[in-house]
TIFI-14479 format. One record per residue (C-alpha): residue in three letters; x negated, y, z. Coordinates in steps of 0.25 Angstrom, whole numbers, padded with zeros to 4 digits, always signed. Each point is the difference from the previous one (the first is absolute). Last residue first. Layout:
# TIFI-14479
alaXYZ ...
This chain:
# TIFI-14479
val-0443+0527+0461 arg+0001-0015-0004 leu+0013-0002+0007 ala+0008+0010-0008 arg-0005-0008-0013 arg+0005-0013+0007 leu+0015+0005-0001 phe+0007-0013+0004 lys+0012-0001-0010 gly+0013+0002+0007 thr+0007+0008-0012 ala-0001+0013+0007 thr-0015-0003+0000 lys-0006-0005+0013 pro-0009+0003+0011 ile-0003-0012+0009 glu+0006+0001+0014 pro-0004+0004+0014 val-0014-0002-0003 phe-0011-0009+0005 glu-0013+0001-0007 val-0009-0012-0004 glu-0014+0000-0004 arg-0009-0010-0006 pro+0012-0007-0007 cys-0003-0014-0005 lys-0003-0002-0015 tyr-0015-0002+0002 ala+0003-0010+0011 ala+0008-0009-0009 ile+0014-0003+0004 arg+0007-0007+0012 glu-0008+0000+0012 arg-0006+0013-0003 cys+0014+0006-0001 phe+0003-0004+0014 ala-0013+0005+0005 ile+0003+0014-0007 leu+0014+0000+0006 gln-0006-0003+0014 asp-0011+0010-0001 ala+0010+0011-0004 asp+0009-0002+0013 val+0012-0007+0003 ile+0007+0004+0014 gly+0000+0015-0001 gln+0013+0000-0008 tyr+0005-0014-0002 gly+0014+0001+0006 glu+0006+0006-0013 lys-0007-0006-0012 val-0014+0007-0004 ala-0003+0010-0011 val-0014-0004-0006 phe-0009+0009-0009 ala-0012-0009-0005 lys-0013+0005-0005 val-0009-0008-0009 thr-0013+0005-0004 glu-0006+0007-0012 gly-0013+0003-0005 arg-0006-0012+0009 tyr-0011+0008+0006 glu+0005+0015+0001 asp+0015-0005+0002 pro+0011+0008-0007 val+0014-0004+0003 gly+0008-0011-0007 val+0015-0002+0004 val+0008-0010+0007 ala+0015+0002+0004 ala+0007-0008+0011 glu+0014+0000+0007 arg+0007-0007+0010 val-0012-0008+0006 ser+0000-0006+0014 pro+0002-0014-0005 his-0012+0000-0009 glu+0004-0006-0013 tyr+0002+0013-0005 leu-0015+0003+0001 thr-0003-0010-0011 asp+0010+0006-0009 glu-0006+0013+0001 val-0014-0006-0003 glu+0005-0007-0012 arg+0007+0013-0005 pro-0012+0009+0002 trp-0008-0007-0012 ile-0014-0001+0003 lys-0012-0002-0011 phe-0013-0002+0006 gly-0012+0009-0005 ser-0004+0004+0014 ala+0015+0004+0002 val+0008+0003-0012 ile+0015+0003+0003 met+0011-0001-0010 asp+0011+0010+0002 lys-0002+0005-0015 lys+0004-0013-0006 arg+0012-0002+0009 asp+0000-0013+0007 val+0000-0015-0002 leu+0014-0002-0005 tyr+0003-0014-0004 phe+0006-0006-0013 trp+0006-0014-0001 gly-0001-0006-0014 gln-0002-0014+0004 asp-0015+0002-0003 asp-0002+0011+0009 met+0000+0015-0003 ile-0008+0009+0008 ala+0003+0016+0002 val-0007+0013+0001 asp+0010+0011-0001 gly-0004+0013-0009 thr+0012-0004-0009 leu-0006+0000-0014 phe+0012+0000-0009 phe-0001-0009-0012 gly+0003+0005-0014 asp-0015-0003-0004 arg-0005+0008+0012 phe+0009+0010+0007 ala-0002+0010+0011 tyr-0010+0008-0007 ala+0010+0003-0012 thr+0010+0004+0010 ala-0010+0010+0008 glu-0004+0006-0014 pro+0015+0002-0005 arg+0004+0007+0013 lys+0012+0008-0002 trp+0008-0010+0008 tyr-0007-0014+0002 gly+0002-0011-0009 ala+0013-0008-0005 phe+0001-0009+0012 met-0001-0015+0001 met+0012-0008+0002 pro+0001-0006-0015 gly-0014-0006+0003 arg-0015+0001+0001 leu-0008-0001+0013 ala-0014+0000+0005 leu-0006-0004+0013 glu-0014+0003+0002 gly-0009-0011+0005 ala-0003-0012+0009 glu-0003-0013-0006 gly+0009-0012+0002 val+0003-0002-0015 pro-0011+0006-0008 val-0002+0015-0002 glu+0006+0007-0012 arg-0010+0010-0007 asp+0005+0013-0006 pro+0002+0005+0014 asp-0016+0002+0002 ala-0003+0003+0013 leu+0011-0005+0008 asp+0000-0013-0009 val+0015-0003-0005 ile+0011-0007+0007 lys+0013-0003-0009 ala+0014+0002+0001 glu+0011+0001-0011 cys+0014+0002+0006 asn+0012-0004-0008 pro+0006-0007+0012 val-0007+0003+0013 pro-0015-0004+0002 val-0002-0009+0011 gly+0000+0003+0015 ile-0008+0010+0009 ser-0008-0012+0005 leu-0004+0002+0015 ala-0014+0003+0001 gly-0009-0008+0009 ser-0012+0003-0009 arg-0006-0014-0002 pro+0012-0009+0002 asp+0010+0010-0008 val+0013-0002+0007 pro+0012-0006-0006 ala+0014+0007-0001 arg+0012-0007+0006 val+0010-0002-0010 gly+0015+0003+0003 leu+0001+0012-0010 pro-0012+0000-0009 val-0012+0007+0004 ala-0001+0013-0008 his-0009+0006-0011 ser+0002+0013-0009 pro+0011+0006+0009 ser+0002+0015+0001 ser+0001+0008-0013 ser-0013-0004-0004 glu-0007+0013+0000 thr+0005+0003+0014 leu-0006-0013+0005 gly+0004-0015+0002 tyr-0002-0011+0010 ile+0009-0009+0007 asn-0002-0009+0012 his+0011-0008+0006 ile+0003+0002+0015 tyr+0006-0013+0006 thr+0013+0002+0008 gly+0003-0006+0013 phe+0000+0013+0007 arg-0010-0002+0012 arg-0008-0011-0005 glu+0001+0004-0014 phe-0005+0014+0003 gln-0012-0005+0008 glu-0004-0010-0011 thr+0001+0011-0011 val-0008+0009+0009 lys-0011-0010+0002 pro-0002-0003-0016 pro-0004+0016-0001 val+0009+0006-0011 pro-0008+0007-0010 ala+0005+0015-0003 gly+0011+0006-0008 gly+0009-0012+0000 ser+0008-0008+0010 tyr+0012-0009-0003 cys+0011-0005+0008 lys+0012-0008-0004 ser+0008-0005+0012 leu+0002+0013+0007 phe+0013-0004+0007 gly-0001-0014+0008 ala-0009+0006+0010 thr+0000+0014+0000 glu-0004+0002+0015 asp-0002+0012+0009 asn-0010+0008+0008 gly-0010+0004-0010 his-0016-0004+0000 leu+0002-0011-0012 leu+0008+0011-0007 ala-0011+0009+0000 ile-0010-0011-0006 tyr+0011-0002-0011 ala-0001+0016-0003 thr-0015-0002+0000 val+0000-0011-0010 ala+0006+0010-0009 ala+0014-0002-0005 val+0009-0009-0008 ser+0013-0004+0006 val+0012-0009-0004 thr+0011-0006+0009 ala+0006+0012+0007 arg+0012-0004+0009 trp+0006+0014+0001 lys+0000+0001+0015 arg-0011-0010+0002 cys-0010+0008-0010 leu+0006+0012+0006 asp-0006-0002+0014 leu-0013-0006-0005 ala-0003+0012-0008 gln+0005+0010+0010 thr-0010-0007+0010 ala-0012+0000-0009 asp+0002+0015-0005 phe-0002+0003-0015 arg+0006+0014-0004 his+0014+0003-0004 phe+0008-0013+0002 leu+0003-0007-0012 ile+0006-0014-0003 leu+0002-0003-0015 pro+0013-0007-0004 ile+0001-0010-0012 gly+0004+0002-0014 ala-0013-0006-0006 val-0004+0012-0008 phe+0002+0010+0011 ala-0006-0009+0011 leu-0012-0004-0008 gly-0003+0014-0005 leu+0002+0007+0013 gln-0008-0010+0009 ala-0010-0008-0008 val-0002+0011-0011 leu+0001+0014+0006 gly-0004-0005+0015 thr-0011-0008-0006 val-0005+0011-0009 his-0001+0010+0012 phe+0010+0012+0000 leu+0010-0009+0007 pro-0009-0003+0012 ala+0000-0014+0003 met+0009-0007+0011 gly+0013+0000-0008 leu+0006-0013+0004 val+0007-0006-0012 ala+0013-0008+0000 asp+0003-0014-0005 lys+0013-0007-0001 glu+0002+0005-0015 ser-0012-0008-0004 val-0015+0002-0001 asp-0008-0011-0003 phe-0012+0008+0006 trp-0009-0003-0013 arg+0012+0002-0009 arg+0004+0014+0005 tyr-0014+0004+0003 val-0004-0003-0015 glu+0014+0007-0005 val-0005+0012+0008 asn-0014-0002-0006 phe+0006+0001-0015 leu+0009+0012+0004 val-0012+0008+0005 asn-0008-0002-0012 lys+0011+0002-0009 his+0005+0013+0005 leu-0015+0005-0001 leu-0009+0002+0010 val-0010+0011-0002 ala-0011+0001+0012 gly-0002+0013+0004 lys-0015+0002+0005 pro-0005+0005+0014 ser-0012+0009+0000 gly-0014-0006+0002 thr-0002-0015+0005 thr+0010-0004+0011 gly+0011+0007-0008 ser+0012-0007+0005 thr+0006-0003-0013 tyr+0011+0009-0005 val+0013-0006-0005 leu+0005+0006-0012 tyr+0013-0007-0002 ala+0011-0005-0011 ile-0007+0004-0012 asp+0007-0004-0012 glu-0004-0013-0009 pro+0012-0008+0005 val+0010+0010-0005 val+0007+0010+0008 pro+0013+0007-0006 ile+0005+0013+0007 thr+0011-0002+0009 gln+0015+0003-0002 ala+0008-0005+0013 gln+0002+0014+0006 pro+0000+0000+0015 ala+0005+0014+0002 phe-0009+0010+0007 pro+0004+0009+0011 glu-0002-0010+0011 leu-0014-0005-0005 leu-0009+0009+0008 gly+0006+0000+0015 met+0006-0014-0005 met-0014-0006+0001 glu+0007-0014+0004 val-0008-0001+0014 asp+0000+0015+0002 asp-0007-0003+0014 arg-0013-0003-0006 ser+0000+0014-0006 thr+0000+0006-0014 pro-0009+0009-0007 leu+0002+0003-0016 val-0012+0009-0005 arg+0000+0005-0014 glu-0010+0006-0010 val-0012-0006+0007 pro-0013+0006+0004 leu+0002+0000+0016 asn+0007+0009+0010 gln+0004-0009+0011 arg+0010-0011+0003 leu-0006-0011+0008 ser+0010+0000+0012 asp+0011+0000-0010 leu-0004-0014-0004 cys-0004+0001-0015 val+0005+0000-0014 trp-0009+0007-0009 val+0004+0004-0014 arg-0008+0004-0012 ala-0011-0009+0003 gly-0013+0002-0009 ser-0006-0013+0006 asp-0013+0006+0002 glu+0006+0014+0006 leu+0010-0007+0009 his-0010-0010+0005 phe-0011+0010+0002 arg+0010+0009+0008 ile+0005-0011+0008 glu-0015-0003+0005 lys-0003+0014+0003 glu+0013+0002+0008 lys-0001-0013+0008 phe+0004-0014-0004 met+0008-0008+0010 pro+0012-0001-0009 asn-0008-0008-0009 leu+0004+0002-0014 pro+0009-0007-0011 val-0001+0006-0013 val+0013-0004-0007 ile+0001+0002-0016 gly+0012+0005-0006 gly+0010-0006-0009 arg+0011+0008+0006 lys+0006-0013+0007 trp-0014-0003+0004 val-0001+0012+0008 gly+0013-0004+0007 leu-0005-0014+0003 gln-0012+0006+0006 ala+0008+0011+0008 ile+0011-0010+0006 ala-0011-0010+0004 phe-0009+0010+0007 ser+0012+0007+0007 pro+0004-0014+0006 asp-0012+0002+0009 asn-0013-0007+0000 gln-0007+0014+0001 leu-0001+0011-0010 ser-0009+0008-0008 leu+0006-0002-0014 ala-0006+0006-0013 val+0008+0001-0013 arg-0007+0000-0012 asp+0007+0004-0014 gly-0001-0012-0011 lys+0015+0002-0003 gln+0006+0013+0004 ile+0001+0008+0012 gly+0007+0013-0003 leu+0004+0003+0015 thr+0015-0002-0003 gly-0004-0014-0006 leu-0007-0003+0014 met+0013+0002+0007 thr+0007-0009-0009 ser-0011-0011+0002 phe+0002+0002+0015 arg+0015-0002-0002 ser-0002-0012-0008 ala-0010-0005+0011 leu+0012+0002+0010 glu+0009-0007-0008 asn-0009-0012-0002 leu-0003+0000+0015 arg+0016+0000+0003 arg+0002-0012-0010 phe-0012-0008+0006 ser+0005+0002+0013 ile-0006+0009+0011 thr+0000-0006+0015 his-0004+0009+0012 asp-0003-0007+0013 phe-0015+0002-0002 tyr-0001+0002-0015 his+0006-0012-0007 leu-0001+0002-0015 ala+0006-0007-0012 pro+0012-0006+0007 ala+0009-0008-0010 asp+0012+0008-0004 pro-0004+0002-0015 thr-0005-0014-0002 arg-0001-0001-0015 arg+0002+0014-0004 ala-0011+0005+0010 ala-0009-0012-0004 glu+0001+0005-0014 glu-0003+0014+0004 phe-0013-0006+0007 ala-0005-0007-0012 gly+0002+0013-0009 ile-0007+0008+0010 val-0012-0010+0000 ser-0001-0001-0015 gly+0004-0010-0011 ser-0006-0010-0009 pro-0009-0007+0011 leu-0010-0010-0005 pro+0005-0015+0002 ile-0007-0008+0011 glu-0014-0008+0000 ala-0007-0010+0009 pro+0013-0003+0006 val+0000-0004+0015 arg+0006-0013+0003 tyr-0011-0004+0010 his-0005-0011-0009 ala+0002+0009-0012 leu-0010+0010+0006 trp-0010-0011+0000 pro+0002-0004-0014 lys-0002+0014-0004 gln-0011+0005+0008 ala-0010-0011-0003 tyr-0001+0002-0014 ser+0000+0016+0001 gln-0011+0000+0011 ala-0009-0009-0008 arg+0002+0008-0013 ala-0004+0013+0008 pro-0012-0008+0006 ser-0004-0003-0014 met+0000-0015-0005 
């Protein structure tokens, strides 16, 4: 029996045991169609909570229709691209829905981009319209700039002259919903083409996996321009007909306050966001009951600390931009096992309809045996259609229909998957392979460590050696030193894996989505 067959046989009965379907029907509509149905079904239900302001589904649908009307006056047609450089404000939701009502393609951009970065994305996507915060407005290669502000919650400064016309341009499952640009860790960023059917499928996965009902509310901690924000927040809330709680930019104190105020129950965020909540000054016990973390492996120690404080277990979840968010997740109410060899907390099992296998790091045509580390490869209805205007990069990313993720993982004989690390982050010291995540998890076990990131640095004798960057908790500054942390690691993992250097920093540099920027630490 091949490793792929072993996984498929183990997966289906195992999932059934936890009432998680191995397959669900493929979607027959679009994301905008599902939103409009929710607005007809529950027009007066809250769609957005923004600090103290609430927007109903009826009102949000009306505002999106006004935006669509405005785009029509600008000549926007089906398939045209509209770029959004916005924070987690209602304007993002209004603009996105309005673009889809015109049959357009949304290009979400990081509002922290500088002029050179914005210019690249506008030119590469061919966006005709750029919706941005007024603080970002500048002369760039786009036909029309539509500035808005945080204070104009419902964008009426732009939309008041336009009637909310009900007519929309039909959108089918095969139409493009988003061009979501990858982070560009190697070379220029690439636009991942996500179809409406990809996005709608994984929204339905989230709805079923989280057992979402009308009593739920989503806390929007992930940036909306990121695939997690697009699918697990906007998509889930709008299709399920439940409120999304937004608060401009992530702030732990505001997140805790608004979680309590609007009784948030569901959250998907990077582990760094949960670490920030741990160091907040409030409680969310009884509210945030369905917590999932993706984007980077979750250290087991963090899940323990979070559960002790808030009474909620953080479930692991895994996905990529190219998989329209989730491909693997831990079933709700189930505790993820820990791989006894690597110490990794499982990222879960494949979500419905997702095929996953582990292939050889040097030869992706060869599957590796159960329990052996290799590159994670994925296939299923959630997978993207390719990279925008990059056929060669698209062809290189796939092998026999499976997308090669670049992540190193292990699958056990029960169908659980464990993420070891990124293929490109592997450290080779004196011929030994070292995965930074294992060392980071060990550091998190020390009571002083708030954040930890490990990288390989040049070493004349070993080729590379292990260096740790550590941010300590309040009260530990000047108390814990590098020798203590190195000795702590030596008691728990093999000597060749232990840091030879430890540098203390105020905090670990992160991407806008909360992932640690290891490449910034290698400089």
